[in-house]
C-alpha positions as CSV (number, residue, x, y, z in Angstrom):
1,M,-27.0,-3.8,29.4
2,A,-23.8,-5.6,30.1
3,V,-20.8,-3.9,31.7
4,R,-18.1,-3.5,29.0
5,D,-14.4,-3.4,29.6
6,L,-12.2,-1.7,27.1
7,E,-10.5,-4.9,26.1
8,S,-13.7,-6.5,25.0
9,V,-14.8,-3.4,23.1
10,Y,-11.4,-3.4,21.4
11,S,-11.7,-7.1,20.6
12,A,-15.1,-6.7,19.2
13,Y,-14.6,-3.5,17.1
14,S,-11.0,-2.9,16.3
15,R,-11.3,-4.6,12.9
16,M,-14.2,-2.4,11.9
17,V,-12.4,0.7,13.2
18,Y,-9.2,-0.2,11.3
19,W,-10.9,-0.8,8.0
20,A,-13.1,2.3,8.3
21,A,-9.9,4.3,8.8
22,Y,-8.1,2.5,6.0
23,G,-11.0,3.1,3.7
24,V,-10.6,6.8,4.1
25,L,-6.8,7.1,4.4
26,K,-5.6,4.3,2.1
27,N,-2.5,3.9,4.3
28,E,-1.9,1.0,6.7
29,A,0.3,3.0,9.2
30,D,-2.1,5.9,9.3
31,A,-5.1,3.6,9.8
32,M,-3.3,1.9,12.7
33,D,-2.6,5.3,14.3
34,V,-6.2,6.3,13.9
35,C,-7.3,3.0,15.4
36,Q,-5.1,3.6,18.4
37,S,-6.5,7.1,18.8
38,V,-10.0,5.9,18.6
39,F,-9.5,3.4,21.5
40,L,-7.6,6.0,23.5
41,R,-10.6,8.3,23.1
42,A,-12.8,5.4,24.1
43,M,-10.8,5.0,27.3
44,K,-11.4,8.7,28.1
45,H,-15.1,8.2,27.6
46,E,-15.4,4.7,29.2
47,K,-18.3,5.8,31.5
48,K,-20.3,7.2,28.5
49,L,-19.7,3.9,26.6
50,Q,-21.2,1.9,29.4
51,T,-24.6,3.6,28.8
52,M,-24.7,2.9,25.1
53,E,-26.5,0.1,23.3
54,E,-24.4,-2.1,21.0
55,G,-25.6,-0.2,17.9
56,Q,-24.8,3.1,19.4
57,L,-21.4,2.0,20.5
58,K,-20.5,0.7,17.1
59,S,-21.8,3.9,15.5
60,W,-19.8,6.0,17.9
61,L,-16.6,4.2,17.3
62,Y,-17.1,4.3,13.5
63,R,-17.9,8.0,13.5
64,V,-14.9,8.8,15.8
65,A,-12.6,6.9,13.4
66,V,-13.9,8.6,10.2
67,N,-13.9,12.1,11.9
68,L,-10.3,11.6,13.0
69,C,-9.3,10.6,9.4
70,L,-11.1,13.5,7.9
71,D,-9.6,15.9,10.4
72,G,-6.1,14.6,9.6
73,K,-6.7,14.9,5.9
74,R,-7.9,18.5,6.3
75,K,-4.8,19.3,8.4
76,A,-2.5,17.7,5.8
77,K,-4.4,19.5,3.0
78,H,-3.6,16.7,0.5
79,E,-4.9,13.3,-0.3
80,V,-2.8,10.4,1.1
81,L,-1.8,8.2,-1.8
82,Q,-2.1,4.4,-1.6
83,D,1.4,3.1,-1.8
84,E,1.2,-0.2,0.0
85,L,-1.2,-3.0,0.8
86,P,-1.8,-4.0,4.4
87,E,0.2,-7.1,5.1
88,T,-2.9,-9.2,5.8
89,A,-4.1,-8.5,2.2
90,V,-0.9,-9.8,0.6
91,S,-0.2,-13.1,2.4
92,A,0.3,-15.8,-0.1
93,S,-2.1,-18.7,0.2
94,S,-0.1,-21.1,-2.0
95,E,3.2,-22.9,-1.7
96,L,4.2,-22.4,-5.3
97,P,6.1,-19.2,-6.0
98,E,4.4,-18.7,-9.4
99,A,0.9,-19.1,-7.8
100,A,1.9,-16.8,-4.9
101,A,3.1,-14.1,-7.4
102,L,-0.1,-14.4,-9.5
103,D,-2.2,-14.3,-6.3
104,A,-0.4,-11.2,-5.0
105,E,-0.7,-9.6,-8.4
106,T,-4.5,-10.3,-8.5
107,K,-4.9,-9.0,-5.0
108,Q,-3.0,-5.8,-5.9
109,R,-5.3,-5.3,-9.0
110,V,-8.4,-5.7,-6.9
111,W,-7.0,-3.4,-4.1
112,D,-6.1,-0.7,-6.7
113,A,-9.6,-1.0,-8.2
114,V,-11.2,-0.6,-4.8
115,G,-8.9,2.3,-4.0
116,S,-9.9,4.1,-7.2
117,L,-13.7,4.0,-6.3
118,P,-15.4,7.2,-5.2
119,D,-15.4,7.6,-1.5
120,I,-19.1,6.6,-0.9
121,Y,-18.6,3.3,-2.9
122,R,-15.2,2.6,-1.4
123,E,-16.5,3.1,2.2
124,T,-19.4,0.7,1.5
125,V,-17.1,-2.0,0.0
126,M,-14.6,-1.6,2.9
127,L,-17.2,-1.9,5.6
128,H,-18.9,-4.9,4.0
129,F,-16.0,-7.0,2.8
130,F,-13.3,-5.9,5.2
131,S,-15.1,-5.1,8.4
132,E,-17.7,-7.8,7.6
133,L,-20.7,-5.7,8.4
134,K,-24.2,-6.4,7.0
135,Y,-26.0,-3.9,4.9
136,D,-28.3,-2.9,7.8
137,E,-25.3,-2.2,10.0
138,I,-23.6,-0.2,7.3
139,A,-26.8,1.8,6.9
140,A,-27.0,2.5,10.6
141,L,-23.3,3.6,10.7
142,T,-23.4,5.8,7.7
143,G,-26.8,7.3,8.3
144,V,-28.3,6.3,5.0
145,S,-31.1,3.8,4.2
146,E,-30.4,0.1,3.6
147,G,-31.6,0.6,0.1
148,T,-29.0,3.3,-0.5
149,V,-26.3,0.9,0.9
150,K,-27.5,-1.8,-1.5
151,S,-27.5,0.6,-4.4
152,R,-24.0,1.9,-3.6
153,M,-22.8,-1.7,-3.3
154,S,-24.3,-2.6,-6.7
155,R,-22.7,0.4,-8.4
156,A,-19.4,-0.3,-6.7
157,K,-19.5,-3.9,-8.0
158,E,-20.3,-2.6,-11.5
159,R,-17.4,-0.2,-11.4
160,L,-15.0,-2.8,-10.0
161,L,-16.0,-5.3,-12.7
162,A,-15.4,-2.7,-15.4
163,L,-12.0,-1.7,-13.9
164,L,-10.9,-5.3,-13.5
165,K,-11.9,-6.0,-17.1
166,G,-10.0,-2.9,-18.2
167,G,-13.1,-1.0,-19.3
168,E,-13.8,2.7,-19.1
169,L,-15.9,4.1,-16.3
170,H,-18.5,6.8,-16.7
171,G,-20.5,8.7,-14.2
């Protein structure tokens, strides 16, 4: 087991922690605050983190992030509404203003669709596409089987397709 410094832990897992928090809170500033709180907590438990395997460490960071989000939501006693996209999701990839506007509009539609998914589907989508985790890693983090993760991803994709095509959702 390698000795870990907090900087390397942050470098390796901050993206996952941020997107886990954003998936629950749907607010960039709040997700960044939670991310900071997670790594402050990691600093307090640095000795404990040294004894963990990679999978345990990743799971611990993820759970702390989600629990902080849920605690914050319970204290606020209301759902935080999604009112902005993270800057990284809106950056224009084209030089033409018309193309950039279309690109931003498309990203906004996709983001709105992801945001409207039920929590279990949104969490799976966020962890896979934004935190770039594999299905087996998502299963380990969320405490469900890999088959359940695949099923949730499949249902999420169906719902996203229906939403983006303008169809009605049932179930």
